[in-house]
Gaussian input, Z-matrix of N, CA and C with variables (Angstrom, degrees):
# hf/3-21g

backbone

0 1
 N
 C     1     B1
 C     2     B2     1     A1
 N     3     B3     2     A2     1     D1
 C     4     B4     3     A3     2     D2
 C     5     B5     4     A4     3     D3
 N     6     B6     5     A5     4     D4
 C     7     B7     6     A6     5     D5
 C     8     B8     7     A7     6     D6
 N     9     B9     8     A8     7     D7
 C    10    B10     9     A9     8     D8
 C    11    B11    10    A10     9     D9
 N    12    B12    11    A11    10    D10
 C    13    B13    12    A12    11    D11
 C    14    B14    13    A13    12    D12
 N    15    B15    14    A14    13    D13
 C    16    B16    15    A15    14    D14
 C    17    B17    16    A16    15    D15
 N    18    B18    17    A17    16    D16
 C    19    B19    18    A18    17    D17
 C    20    B20    19    A19    18    D18
 N    21    B21    20    A20    19    D19
 C    22    B22    21    A21    20    D20
 C    23    B23    22    A22    21    D21
 N    24    B24    23    A23    22    D22
 C    25    B25    24    A24    23    D23
 C    26    B26    25    A25    24    D24
 N    27    B27    26    A26    25    D25
 C    28    B28    27    A27    26    D26
 C    29    B29    28    A28    27    D27
 N    30    B30    29    A29    28    D28
 C    31    B31    30    A30    29    D29
 C    32    B32    31    A31    30    D30
 N    33    B33    32    A32    31    D31
 C    34    B34    33    A33    32    D32
 C    35    B35    34    A34    33    D33
 N    36    B36    35    A35    34    D34
 C    37    B37    36    A36    35    D35
 C    38    B38    37    A37    36    D36
 N    39    B39    38    A38    37    D37
 C    40    B40    39    A39    38    D38
 C    41    B41    40    A40    39    D39
 N    42    B42    41    A41    40    D40
 C    43    B43    42    A42    41    D41
 C    44    B44    43    A43    42    D42
 N    45    B45    44    A44    43    D43
 C    46    B46    45    A45    44    D44
 C    47    B47    46    A46    45    D45
 N    48    B48    47    A47    46    D46
 C    49    B49    48    A48    47    D47
 C    50    B50    49    A49    48    D48
 N    51    B51    50    A50    49    D49
 C    52    B52    51    A51    50    D50
 C    53    B53    52    A52    51    D51
 N    54    B54    53    A53    52    D52
 C    55    B55    54    A54    53    D53
 C    56    B56    55    A55    54    D54
 N    57    B57    56    A56    55    D55
 C    58    B58    57    A57    56    D56
 C    59    B59    58    A58    57    D57
 N    60    B60    59    A59    58    D58
 C    61    B61    60    A60    59    D59
 C    62    B62    61    A61    60    D60
 N    63    B63    62    A62    61    D61
 C    64    B64    63    A63    62    D62
 C    65    B65    64    A64    63    D63
 N    66    B66    65    A65    64    D64
 C    67    B67    66    A66    65    D65
 C    68    B68    67    A67    66    D66
 N    69    B69    68    A68    67    D67
 C    70    B70    69    A69    68    D68
 C    71    B71    70    A70    69    D69
 N    72    B72    71    A71    70    D70
 C    73    B73    72    A72    71    D71
 C    74    B74    73    A73    72    D72
 N    75    B75    74    A74    73    D73
 C    76    B76    75    A75    74    D74
 C    77    B77    76    A76    75    D75
 N    78    B78    77    A77    76    D76
 C    79    B79    78    A78    77    D77
 C    80    B80    79    A79    78    D78
 N    81    B81    80    A80    79    D79
 C    82    B82    81    A81    80    D80
 C    83    B83    82    A82    81    D81
 N    84    B84    83    A83    82    D82
 C    85    B85    84    A84    83    D83
 C    86    B86    85    A85    84    D84
 N    87    B87    86    A86    85    D85
 C    88    B88    87    A87    86    D86
 C    89    B89    88    A88    87    D87
 N    90    B90    89    A89    88    D88
 C    91    B91    90    A90    89    D89
 C    92    B92    91    A91    90    D90
 N    93    B93    92    A92    91    D91
 C    94    B94    93    A93    92    D92
 C    95    B95    94    A94    93    D93
 N    96    B96    95    A95    94    D94
 C    97    B97    96    A96    95    D95
 C    98    B98    97    A97    96    D96
 N    99    B99    98    A98    97    D97
 C   100   B100    99    A99    98    D98
 C   101   B101   100   A100    99    D99
 N   102   B102   101   A101   100   D100
 C   103   B103   102   A102   101   D101
 C   104   B104   103   A103   102   D102
 N   105   B105   104   A104   103   D103
 C   106   B106   105   A105   104   D104
 C   107   B107   106   A106   105   D105
 N   108   B108   107   A107   106   D106
 C   109   B109   108   A108   107   D107
 C   110   B110   109   A109   108   D108
 N   111   B111   110   A110   109   D109
 C   112   B112   111   A111   110   D110
 C   113   B113   112   A112   111   D111
 N   114   B114   113   A113   112   D112
 C   115   B115   114   A114   113   D113
 C   116   B116   115   A115   114   D114
 N   117   B117   116   A116   115   D115
 C   118   B118   117   A117   116   D116
 C   119   B119   118   A118   117   D117
 N   120   B120   119   A119   118   D118
 C   121   B121   120   A120   119   D119
 C   122   B122   121   A121   120   D120
 N   123   B123   122   A122   121   D121
 C   124   B124   123   A123   122   D122
 C   125   B125   124   A124   123   D123
 N   126   B126   125   A125   124   D124
 C   127   B127   126   A126   125   D125
 C   128   B128   127   A127   126   D126
 N   129   B129   128   A128   127   D127
 C   130   B130   129   A129   128   D128
 C   131   B131   130   A130   129   D129
 N   132   B132   131   A131   130   D130
 C   133   B133   132   A132   131   D131
 C   134   B134   133   A133   132   D132
 N   135   B135   134   A134   133   D133
 C   136   B136   135   A135   134   D134
 C   137   B137   136   A136   135   D135
 N   138   B138   137   A137   136   D136
 C   139   B139   138   A138   137   D137
 C   140   B140   139   A139   138   D138
 N   141   B141   140   A140   139   D139
 C   142   B142   141   A141   140   D140
 C   143   B143   142   A142   141   D141
 N   144   B144   143   A143   142   D142
 C   145   B145   144   A144   143   D143
 C   146   B146   145   A145   144   D144
 N   147   B147   146   A146   145   D145
 C   148   B148   147   A147   146   D146
 C   149   B149   148   A148   147   D147
 N   150   B150   149   A149   148   D148
 C   151   B151   150   A150   149   D149
 C   152   B152   151   A151   150   D150
 N   153   B153   152   A152   151   D151
 C   154   B154   153   A153   152   D152
 C   155   B155   154   A154   153   D153
 N   156   B156   155   A155   154   D154
 C   157   B157   156   A156   155   D155
 C   158   B158   157   A157   156   D156
 N   159   B159   158   A158   157   D157
 C   160   B160   159   A159   158   D158
 C   161   B161   160   A160   159   D159
 N   162   B162   161   A161   160   D160
 C   163   B163   162   A162   161   D161
 C   164   B164   163   A163   162   D162
 N   165   B165   164   A164   163   D163
 C   166   B166   165   A165   164   D164
 C   167   B167   166   A166   165   D165
 N   168   B168   167   A167   166   D166
 C   169   B169   168   A168   167   D167
 C   170   B170   169   A169   168   D168
 N   171   B171   170   A170   169   D169
 C   172   B172   171   A171   170   D170
 C   173   B173   172   A172   171   D171
 N   174   B174   173   A173   172   D172
 C   175   B175   174   A174   173   D173
 C   176   B176   175   A175   174   D174
 N   177   B177   176   A176   175   D175
 C   178   B178   177   A177   176   D176
 C   179   B179   178   A178   177   D177
 N   180   B180   179   A179   178   D178
 C   181   B181   180   A180   179   D179
 C   182   B182   181   A181   180   D180
 N   183   B183   182   A182   181   D181
 C   184   B184   183   A183   182   D182
 C   185   B185   184   A184   183   D183
 N   186   B186   185   A185   184   D184
 C   187   B187   186   A186   185   D185
 C   188   B188   187   A187   186   D186
 N   189   B189   188   A188   187   D187
 C   190   B190   189   A189   188   D188
 C   191   B191   190   A190   189   D189
 N   192   B192   191   A191   190   D190
 C   193   B193   192   A192   191   D191
 C   194   B194   193   A193   192   D192
 N   195   B195   194   A194   193   D193
 C   196   B196   195   A195   194   D194
 C   197   B197   196   A196   195   D195
 N   198   B198   197   A197   196   D196
 C   199   B199   198   A198   197   D197
 C   200   B200   199   A199   198   D198
 N   201   B201   200   A200   199   D199
 C   202   B202   201   A201   200   D200
 C   203   B203   202   A202   201   D201
 N   204   B204   203   A203   202   D202
 C   205   B205   204   A204   203   D203
 C   206   B206   205   A205   204   D204
 N   207   B207   206   A206   205   D205
 C   208   B208   207   A207   206   D206
 C   209   B209   208   A208   207   D207
 N   210   B210   209   A209   208   D208
 C   211   B211   210   A210   209   D209
 C   212   B212   211   A211   210   D210
 N   213   B213   212   A212   211   D211
 C   214   B214   213   A213   212   D212
 C   215   B215   214   A214   213   D213
 N   216   B216   215   A215   214   D214
 C   217   B217   216   A216   215   D215
 C   218   B218   217   A217   216   D216
 N   219   B219   218   A218   217   D217
 C   220   B220   219   A219   218   D218
 C   221   B221   220   A220   219   D219
 N   222   B222   221   A221   220   D220
 C   223   B223   222   A222   221   D221
 C   224   B224   223   A223   222   D222
 N   225   B225   224   A224   223   D223
 C   226   B226   225   A225   224   D224
 C   227   B227   226   A226   225   D225
 N   228   B228   227   A227   226   D226
 C   229   B229   228   A228   227   D227
 C   230   B230   229   A229   228   D228
 N   231   B231   230   A230   229   D229
 C   232   B232   231   A231   230   D230
 C   233   B233   232   A232   231   D231
 N   234   B234   233   A233   232   D232
 C   235   B235   234   A234   233   D233
 C   236   B236   235   A235   234   D234
 N   237   B237   236   A236   235   D235
 C   238   B238   237   A237   236   D236
 C   239   B239   238   A238   237   D237
 N   240   B240   239   A239   238   D238
 C   241   B241   240   A240   239   D239
 C   242   B242   241   A241   240   D240
 N   243   B243   242   A242   241   D241
 C   244   B244   243   A243   242   D242
 C   245   B245   244   A244   243   D243
 N   246   B246   245   A245   244   D244
 C   247   B247   246   A246   245   D245
 C   248   B248   247   A247   246   D246
 N   249   B249   248   A248   247   D247
 C   250   B250   249   A249   248   D248
 C   251   B251   250   A250   249   D249
 N   252   B252   251   A251   250   D250
 C   253   B253   252   A252   251   D251
 C   254   B254   253   A253   252   D252
 N   255   B255   254   A254   253   D253
 C   256   B256   255   A255   254   D254
 C   257   B257   256   A256   255   D255
 N   258   B258   257   A257   256   D256
 C   259   B259   258   A258   257   D257
 C   260   B260   259   A259   258   D258
 N   261   B261   260   A260   259   D259
 C   262   B262   261   A261   260   D260
 C   263   B263   262   A262   261   D261
 N   264   B264   263   A263   262   D262
 C   265   B265   264   A264   263   D263
 C   266   B266   265   A265   264   D264
 N   267   B267   266   A266   265   D265
 C   268   B268   267   A267   266   D266
 C   269   B269   268   A268   267   D267
 N   270   B270   269   A269   268   D268
 C   271   B271   270   A270   269   D269
 C   272   B272   271   A271   270   D270
 N   273   B273   272   A272   271   D271
 C   274   B274   273   A273   272   D272
 C   275   B275   274   A274   273   D273
 N   276   B276   275   A275   274   D274
 C   277   B277   276   A276   275   D275
 C   278   B278   277   A277   276   D276
 N   279   B279   278   A278   277   D277
 C   280   B280   279   A279   278   D278
 C   281   B281   280   A280   279   D279
 N   282   B282   281   A281   280   D280
 C   283   B283   282   A282   281   D281
 C   284   B284   283   A283   282   D282
 N   285   B285   284   A284   283   D283
 C   286   B286   285   A285   284   D284
 C   287   B287   286   A286   285   D285
 N   288   B288   287   A287   286   D286
 C   289   B289   288   A288   287   D287
 C   290   B290   289   A289   288   D288
 N   291   B291   290   A290   289   D289
 C   292   B292   291   A291   290   D290
 C   293   B293   292   A292   291   D291
 N   294   B294   293   A293   292   D292
 C   295   B295   294   A294   293   D293
 C   296   B296   295   A295   294   D294
 N   297   B297   296   A296   295   D295
 C   298   B298   297   A297   296   D296
 C   299   B299   298   A298   297   D297
 N   300   B300   299   A299   298   D298
 C   301   B301   300   A300   299   D299
 C   302   B302   301   A301   300   D300
 N   303   B303   302   A302   301   D301
 C   304   B304   303   A303   302   D302
 C   305   B305   304   A304   303   D303
 N   306   B306   305   A305   304   D304
 C   307   B307   306   A306   305   D305
 C   308   B308   307   A307   306   D306
 N   309   B309   308   A308   307   D307
 C   310   B310   309   A309   308   D308
 C   311   B311   310   A310   309   D309
 N   312   B312   311   A311   310   D310
 C   313   B313   312   A312   311   D311
 C   314   B314   313   A313   312   D312
 N   315   B315   314   A314   313   D313
 C   316   B316   315   A315   314   D314
 C   317   B317   316   A316   315   D315
 N   318   B318   317   A317   316   D316
 C   319   B319   318   A318   317   D317
 C   320   B320   319   A319   318   D318
 N   321   B321   320   A320   319   D319
 C   322   B322   321   A321   320   D320
 C   323   B323   322   A322   321   D321
 N   324   B324   323   A323   322   D322
 C   325   B325   324   A324   323   D323
 C   326   B326   325   A325   324   D324
 N   327   B327   326   A326   325   D325
 C   328   B328   327   A327   326   D326
 C   329   B329   328   A328   327   D327
 N   330   B330   329   A329   328   D328
 C   331   B331   330   A330   329   D329
 C   332   B332   331   A331   330   D330

   B1=1.4498
   B2=1.5249
   B3=1.3204
   B4=1.4645
   B5=1.5200
   B6=1.3352
   B7=1.4550
   B8=1.5255
   B9=1.3023
   B10=1.4554
   B11=1.5241
   B12=1.3363
   B13=1.4706
   B14=1.5196
   B15=1.3613
   B16=1.4750
   B17=1.5146
   B18=1.3120
   B19=1.4665
   B20=1.5329
   B21=1.3344
   B22=1.4580
   B23=1.5280
   B24=1.3117
   B25=1.4628
   B26=1.5265
   B27=1.3241
   B28=1.4651
   B29=1.5160
   B30=1.3216
   B31=1.4690
   B32=1.5217
   B33=1.3291
   B34=1.4555
   B35=1.5298
   B36=1.3165
   B37=1.4625
   B38=1.5182
   B39=1.3206
   B40=1.4604
   B41=1.5287
   B42=1.3220
   B43=1.4694
   B44=1.5284
   B45=1.3288
   B46=1.4587
   B47=1.5284
   B48=1.3298
   B49=1.4537
   B50=1.5087
   B51=1.3239
   B52=1.4660
   B53=1.5288
   B54=1.2982
   B55=1.4522
   B56=1.5201
   B57=1.3186
   B58=1.4589
   B59=1.5286
   B60=1.3162
   B61=1.4676
   B62=1.5247
   B63=1.3251
   B64=1.4615
   B65=1.5236
   B66=1.3386
   B67=1.4576
   B68=1.5277
   B69=1.3138
   B70=1.4547
   B71=1.5278
   B72=1.3053
   B73=1.4679
   B74=1.5180
   B75=1.3258
   B76=1.4566
   B77=1.5119
   B78=1.3156
   B79=1.4615
   B80=1.5140
   B81=1.3279
   B82=1.4599
   B83=1.5189
   B84=1.3125
   B85=1.4539
   B86=1.5121
   B87=1.3083
   B88=1.4653
   B89=1.5352
   B90=1.3227
   B91=1.4660
   B92=1.5253
   B93=1.3265
   B94=1.4675
   B95=1.5301
   B96=1.3493
   B97=1.4598
   B98=1.5354
   B99=1.3421
   B100=1.4722
   B101=1.5241
   B102=1.3126
   B103=1.4577
   B104=1.5292
   B105=1.3340
   B106=1.4682
   B107=1.5207
   B108=1.3177
   B109=1.4483
   B110=1.5240
   B111=1.3408
   B112=1.4682
   B113=1.5226
   B114=1.3253
   B115=1.4648
   B116=1.5258
   B117=1.3284
   B118=1.4621
   B119=1.5175
   B120=1.3375
   B121=1.4556
   B122=1.5268
   B123=1.3316
   B124=1.4683
   B125=1.5297
   B126=1.3268
   B127=1.4607
   B128=1.5214
   B129=1.3192
   B130=1.4598
   B131=1.5165
   B132=1.3316
   B133=1.4622
   B134=1.5108
   B135=1.3323
   B136=1.4554
   B137=1.5224
   B138=1.3304
   B139=1.4659
   B140=1.5246
   B141=1.3414
   B142=1.4596
   B143=1.5204
   B144=1.3166
   B145=1.4608
   B146=1.5100
   B147=1.3169
   B148=1.4515
   B149=1.5281
   B150=1.3119
   B151=1.4560
   B152=1.5235
   B153=1.3193
   B154=1.4689
   B155=1.5366
   B156=1.3331
   B157=1.4707
   B158=1.5398
   B159=1.3382
   B160=1.4642
   B161=1.5253
   B162=1.3066
   B163=1.4689
   B164=1.5176
   B165=1.3302
   B166=1.4689
   B167=1.5294
   B168=1.3282
   B169=1.4541
   B170=1.5129
   B171=1.3266
   B172=1.4614
   B173=1.5350
   B174=1.3250
   B175=1.4676
   B176=1.5277
   B177=1.3096
   B178=1.4649
   B179=1.5220
   B180=1.3377
   B181=1.4653
   B182=1.5298
   B183=1.3061
   B184=1.4640
   B185=1.5299
   B186=1.3274
   B187=1.4650
   B188=1.5237
   B189=1.3305
   B190=1.4642
   B191=1.5165
   B192=1.3105
   B193=1.4631
   B194=1.5181
   B195=1.3172
   B196=1.4599
   B197=1.5162
   B198=1.3309
   B199=1.4537
   B200=1.5192
   B201=1.3209
   B202=1.4568
   B203=1.5178
   B204=1.3285
   B205=1.4674
   B206=1.5195
   B207=1.3219
   B208=1.4582
   B209=1.5277
   B210=1.3168
   B211=1.4688
   B212=1.5200
   B213=1.3275
   B214=1.4623
   B215=1.5283
   B216=1.3367
   B217=1.4639
   B218=1.5273
   B219=1.3340
   B220=1.4639
   B221=1.5313
   B222=1.3377
   B223=1.4569
   B224=1.5289
   B225=1.3269
   B226=1.4668
   B227=1.5286
   B228=1.3203
   B229=1.4665
   B230=1.5247
   B231=1.3244
   B232=1.4623
   B233=1.5229
   B234=1.3331
   B235=1.4554
   B236=1.5186
   B237=1.3138
   B238=1.4558
   B239=1.5269
   B240=1.3247
   B241=1.4623
   B242=1.5261
   B243=1.3188
   B244=1.4600
   B245=1.5213
   B246=1.3298
   B247=1.4520
   B248=1.5269
   B249=1.3163
   B250=1.4620
   B251=1.5200
   B252=1.3339
   B253=1.4573
   B254=1.5162
   B255=1.3297
   B256=1.4649
   B257=1.5257
   B258=1.3255
   B259=1.4636
   B260=1.5326
   B261=1.3301
   B262=1.4533
   B263=1.5279
   B264=1.3261
   B265=1.4584
   B266=1.5192
   B267=1.3262
   B268=1.4593
   B269=1.5222
   B270=1.3309
   B271=1.4643
   B272=1.5185
   B273=1.3343
   B274=1.4635
   B275=1.5202
   B276=1.3308
   B277=1.4561
   B278=1.5177
   B279=1.3148
   B280=1.4645
   B281=1.5168
   B282=1.3240
   B283=1.4561
   B284=1.5197
   B285=1.3221
   B286=1.4584
   B287=1.5117
   B288=1.3208
   B289=1.4619
   B290=1.5323
   B291=1.3097
   B292=1.4608
   B293=1.5159
   B294=1.3238
   B295=1.4556
   B296=1.5131
   B297=1.3173
   B298=1.4653
   B299=1.5299
   B300=1.3192
   B301=1.4617
   B302=1.5216
   B303=1.3218
   B304=1.4751
   B305=1.5217
   B306=1.3387
   B307=1.4640
   B308=1.5227
   B309=1.3474
   B310=1.4579
   B311=1.5235
   B312=1.3087
   B313=1.4573
   B314=1.5261
   B315=1.3292
   B316=1.4556
   B317=1.5275
   B318=1.3356
   B319=1.4537
   B320=1.5311
   B321=1.3251
   B322=1.4620
   B323=1.5136
   B324=1.3222
   B325=1.4681
   B326=1.5139
   B327=1.3339
   B328=1.4665
   B329=1.5164
   B330=1.3399
   B331=1.4654
   B332=1.4975
   A1=112.05
   A2=117.90
   A3=120.38
   A4=112.97
   A5=117.52
   A6=119.23
   A7=109.01
   A8=116.48
   A9=121.26
   A10=113.96
   A11=117.37
   A12=119.73
   A13=112.38
   A14=119.51
   A15=117.97
   A16=113.71
   A17=117.45
   A18=118.93
   A19=111.97
   A20=117.94
   A21=121.71
   A22=113.21
   A23=117.82
   A24=120.67
   A25=111.29
   A26=116.90
   A27=119.83
   A28=112.15
   A29=116.54
   A30=120.25
   A31=111.20
   A32=117.70
   A33=120.82
   A34=111.38
   A35=116.69
   A36=119.99
   A37=110.10
   A38=116.82
   A39=120.06
   A40=110.35
   A41=118.13
   A42=121.49
   A43=112.11
   A44=117.17
   A45=120.81
   A46=113.88
   A47=116.27
   A48=119.98
   A49=114.30
   A50=113.05
   A51=121.19
   A52=107.78
   A53=114.86
   A54=120.87
   A55=110.06
   A56=115.72
   A57=123.07
   A58=106.86
   A59=116.43
   A60=122.11
   A61=109.65
   A62=115.99
   A63=122.01
   A64=105.46
   A65=117.19
   A66=122.38
   A67=110.51
   A68=114.87
   A69=121.40
   A70=106.85
   A71=116.00
   A72=120.44
   A73=110.08
   A74=115.30
   A75=120.24
   A76=106.97
   A77=115.27
   A78=120.74
   A79=108.06
   A80=115.17
   A81=121.57
   A82=108.16
   A83=115.43
   A84=120.40
   A85=111.66
   A86=116.17
   A87=120.65
   A88=111.51
   A89=115.63
   A90=120.11
   A91=112.82
   A92=117.50
   A93=120.37
   A94=111.94
   A95=117.55
   A96=121.24
   A97=109.76
   A98=116.64
   A99=118.92
   A100=112.27
   A101=114.78
   A102=121.71
   A103=106.91
   A104=116.51
   A105=122.16
   A106=109.01
   A107=115.83
   A108=120.99
   A109=108.93
   A110=117.57
   A111=119.13
   A112=111.38
   A113=114.79
   A114=122.85
   A115=106.03
   A116=118.27
   A117=122.94
   A118=110.21
   A119=115.45
   A120=121.66
   A121=108.64
   A122=118.15
   A123=119.77
   A124=110.39
   A125=115.96
   A126=123.24
   A127=108.32
   A128=115.65
   A129=121.35
   A130=107.59
   A131=116.75
   A132=120.59
   A133=111.45
   A134=114.18
   A135=123.19
   A136=105.81
   A137=116.51
   A138=121.42
   A139=110.55
   A140=114.84
   A141=122.29
   A142=108.39
   A143=116.82
   A144=121.12
   A145=109.25
   A146=115.61
   A147=120.53
   A148=108.25
   A149=117.36
   A150=121.91
   A151=109.46
   A152=117.78
   A153=122.58
   A154=112.80
   A155=120.32
   A156=119.34
   A157=113.60
   A158=117.14
   A159=120.66
   A160=112.18
   A161=117.51
   A162=122.27
   A163=109.59
   A164=115.19
   A165=119.80
   A166=112.71
   A167=117.88
   A168=121.30
   A169=114.51
   A170=118.16
   A171=119.44
   A172=111.16
   A173=117.68
   A174=119.32
   A175=109.72
   A176=116.89
   A177=122.30
   A178=106.86
   A179=115.96
   A180=120.83
   A181=110.84
   A182=115.60
   A183=122.19
   A184=111.83
   A185=117.64
   A186=121.58
   A187=113.92
   A188=117.86
   A189=120.76
   A190=111.30
   A191=114.64
   A192=121.64
   A193=107.42
   A194=115.40
   A195=120.45
   A196=108.08
   A197=115.55
   A198=121.57
   A199=109.12
   A200=116.31
   A201=122.46
   A202=104.94
   A203=115.53
   A204=121.69
   A205=108.91
   A206=116.45
   A207=118.89
   A208=109.98
   A209=116.19
   A210=120.49
   A211=113.70
   A212=118.71
   A213=120.68
   A214=112.17
   A215=117.15
   A216=122.76
   A217=108.29
   A218=118.37
   A219=119.17
   A220=110.81
   A221=116.53
   A222=122.65
   A223=108.87
   A224=116.64
   A225=120.30
   A226=109.51
   A227=115.92
   A228=120.73
   A229=114.09
   A230=118.75
   A231=119.87
   A232=112.28
   A233=117.35
   A234=120.38
   A235=112.17
   A236=114.77
   A237=123.34
   A238=107.68
   A239=116.12
   A240=121.34
   A241=107.05
   A242=116.40
   A243=121.54
   A244=106.61
   A245=115.48
   A246=121.50
   A247=108.94
   A248=116.52
   A249=122.58
   A250=112.04
   A251=115.86
   A252=121.46
   A253=115.13
   A254=118.25
   A255=122.26
   A256=108.85
   A257=115.37
   A258=121.23
   A259=109.15
   A260=116.25
   A261=122.60
   A262=110.31
   A263=115.96
   A264=121.87
   A265=107.45
   A266=117.17
   A267=121.21
   A268=108.73
   A269=115.98
   A270=122.42
   A271=110.70
   A272=116.68
   A273=120.54
   A274=109.82
   A275=114.68
   A276=121.86
   A277=107.57
   A278=116.15
   A279=122.12
   A280=106.89
   A281=116.18
   A282=118.71
   A283=109.85
   A284=115.51
   A285=122.00
   A286=106.49
   A287=115.24
   A288=120.65
   A289=111.05
   A290=115.14
   A291=122.82
   A292=104.31
   A293=116.14
   A294=120.35
   A295=109.25
   A296=117.23
   A297=121.85
   A298=112.59
   A299=116.95
   A300=120.73
   A301=111.57
   A302=116.38
   A303=120.98
   A304=108.10
   A305=116.20
   A306=119.49
   A307=111.24
   A308=116.78
   A309=121.18
   A310=109.06
   A311=115.48
   A312=122.54
   A313=108.07
   A314=116.26
   A315=121.76
   A316=105.04
   A317=116.35
   A318=121.62
   A319=109.35
   A320=116.20
   A321=121.91
   A322=107.45
   A323=116.72
   A324=121.59
   A325=110.57
   A326=114.15
   A327=121.62
   A328=109.66
   A329=115.63
   A330=120.20
   A331=110.06
   D1=-40.19
   D2=-178.04
   D3=-94.04
   D4=6.56
   D5=179.57
   D6=-60.07
   D7=131.14
   D8=-178.67
   D9=85.41
   D10=-7.69
   D11=-178.59
   D12=-61.11
   D13=-46.71
   D14=-178.82
   D15=-55.91
   D16=-36.46
   D17=-178.76
   D18=-73.01
   D19=-13.34
   D20=-179.15
   D21=-100.49
   D22=-3.59
   D23=-176.30
   D24=-59.46
   D25=-46.27
   D26=179.85
   D27=-56.73
   D28=-42.95
   D29=179.23
   D30=-65.57
   D31=-37.36
   D32=178.27
   D33=-66.41
   D34=-41.43
   D35=178.40
   D36=-62.87
   D37=-43.44
   D38=179.42
   D39=-64.04
   D40=-40.87
   D41=-178.15
   D42=-70.63
   D43=-41.80
   D44=-174.65
   D45=-94.27
   D46=-13.98
   D47=-172.05
   D48=-91.58
   D49=-175.05
   D50=176.92
   D51=-133.18
   D52=163.63
   D53=-179.14
   D54=-81.88
   D55=137.07
   D56=175.61
   D57=-139.05
   D58=-171.48
   D59=-178.37
   D60=-123.00
   D61=134.86
   D62=167.66
   D63=-102.07
   D64=114.41
   D65=-173.96
   D66=-106.82
   D67=124.35
   D68=171.35
   D69=-121.44
   D70=170.37
   D71=-179.36
   D72=-126.88
   D73=138.23
   D74=168.40
   D75=-101.55
   D76=141.06
   D77=-178.60
   D78=-114.20
   D79=123.86
   D80=178.59
   D81=-126.83
   D82=172.39
   D83=179.21
   D84=88.07
   D85=176.30
   D86=-178.73
   D87=-70.32
   D88=156.52
   D89=-176.94
   D90=-63.72
   D91=-26.20
   D92=179.86
   D93=-81.56
   D94=-13.00
   D95=179.12
   D96=-148.17
   D97=63.00
   D98=-175.84
   D99=-70.49
   D100=151.48
   D101=176.57
   D102=-114.90
   D103=119.76
   D104=178.32
   D105=-96.22
   D106=120.41
   D107=179.53
   D108=-113.63
   D109=121.35
   D110=-179.61
   D111=-71.60
   D112=140.82
   D113=174.54
   D114=-117.91
   D115=110.55
   D116=-177.70
   D117=-99.54
   D118=123.77
   D119=179.28
   D120=-118.73
   D121=125.70
   D122=178.86
   D123=-67.18
   D124=139.13
   D125=175.45
   D126=-135.06
   D127=164.58
   D128=174.81
   D129=-116.02
   D130=130.73
   D131=-177.29
   D132=-139.82
   D133=160.27
   D134=171.97
   D135=-122.66
   D136=132.28
   D137=-176.88
   D138=-96.35
   D139=138.05
   D140=175.06
   D141=-129.61
   D142=143.89
   D143=174.37
   D144=-94.03
   D145=147.29
   D146=172.55
   D147=-76.34
   D148=143.71
   D149=176.27
   D150=-73.71
   D151=154.23
   D152=-178.58
   D153=-52.58
   D154=-44.21
   D155=179.92
   D156=-64.29
   D157=-23.51
   D158=179.33
   D159=-76.31
   D160=-24.20
   D161=-177.10
   D162=-81.45
   D163=99.36
   D164=-176.73
   D165=-94.66
   D166=-5.35
   D167=177.98
   D168=92.00
   D169=-12.35
   D170=178.72
   D171=-125.30
   D172=-58.91
   D173=178.76
   D174=-74.96
   D175=-44.07
   D176=175.85
   D177=-122.79
   D178=116.00
   D179=-176.16
   D180=-103.33
   D181=177.14
   D182=-179.32
   D183=-60.37
   D184=-33.89
   D185=-176.77
   D186=-89.47
   D187=8.15
   D188=-179.00
   D189=-85.94
   D190=147.89
   D191=173.84
   D192=-139.22
   D193=162.32
   D194=-178.56
   D195=-120.67
   D196=133.24
   D197=177.36
   D198=-118.51
   D199=139.43
   D200=167.37
   D201=-103.09
   D202=124.07
   D203=-172.80
   D204=-121.56
   D205=137.24
   D206=177.82
   D207=-65.65
   D208=163.24
   D209=-171.25
   D210=-91.18
   D211=12.61
   D212=-178.53
   D213=-62.72
   D214=-30.40
   D215=179.69
   D216=-122.77
   D217=124.33
   D218=176.74
   D219=-63.46
   D220=132.20
   D221=-177.00
   D222=-112.77
   D223=134.64
   D224=172.20
   D225=-141.58
   D226=175.63
   D227=-172.89
   D228=-72.77
   D229=-7.14
   D230=-178.47
   D231=-79.45
   D232=-15.36
   D233=-177.98
   D234=-98.00
   D235=-176.21
   D236=177.03
   D237=-128.13
   D238=153.93
   D239=171.88
   D240=-106.01
   D241=130.26
   D242=175.45
   D243=-115.40
   D244=113.53
   D245=-177.30
   D246=-129.57
   D247=122.57
   D248=179.69
   D249=55.46
   D250=36.26
   D251=178.55
   D252=82.04
   D253=-2.03
   D254=178.77
   D255=-100.27
   D256=131.56
   D257=-179.96
   D258=-94.90
   D259=125.51
   D260=-178.59
   D261=-113.86
   D262=134.40
   D263=172.49
   D264=-81.64
   D265=137.30
   D266=178.43
   D267=-84.57
   D268=120.80
   D269=-179.45
   D270=-90.88
   D271=-45.19
   D272=178.74
   D273=-150.04
   D274=153.04
   D275=178.50
   D276=-130.59
   D277=126.89
   D278=175.67
   D279=-118.50
   D280=112.94
   D281=-179.97
   D282=-94.71
   D283=134.45
   D284=176.39
   D285=-96.45
   D286=124.45
   D287=-172.45
   D288=-117.28
   D289=147.83
   D290=163.30
   D291=-118.57
   D292=108.90
   D293=-172.96
   D294=64.21
   D295=-122.62
   D296=-179.95
   D297=-99.06
   D298=5.07
   D299=-174.89
   D300=-106.87
   D301=127.81
   D302=173.99
   D303=-74.35
   D304=135.52
   D305=177.26
   D306=-109.38
   D307=-19.08
   D308=174.26
   D309=-167.44
   D310=163.40
   D311=175.73
   D312=-122.77
   D313=133.31
   D314=172.01
   D315=-105.92
   D316=117.27
   D317=-168.92
   D318=-120.98
   D319=124.88
   D320=172.22
   D321=-90.28
   D322=124.83
   D323=-177.65
   D324=-125.57
   D325=155.61
   D326=-178.18
   D327=-131.35
   D328=136.02
   D329=175.64
   D330=-80.14

């Protein structure tokens, strides 16, 4: 029944998701006066809420949300997700792989 499902995840995220921003920063200038320049990359994501039993108050808090993000842009914890004008800190990233290729990222974020 699920044969071929992993290869279709990206298409499902694009169909069901919305556009958001993956924000990273480049740092230029001297170390005593660095200049942080935001680099905004469009991504497609689907938002999921954590269930009440999953929210333990420390690992998963009340302000946490989970995003499934297509693999077009590599995601790591150094960036931020900006969705609907809200900036989210990335707490954890779980990449789903087929061989050496990421097919999606499941990202826990915190406001």
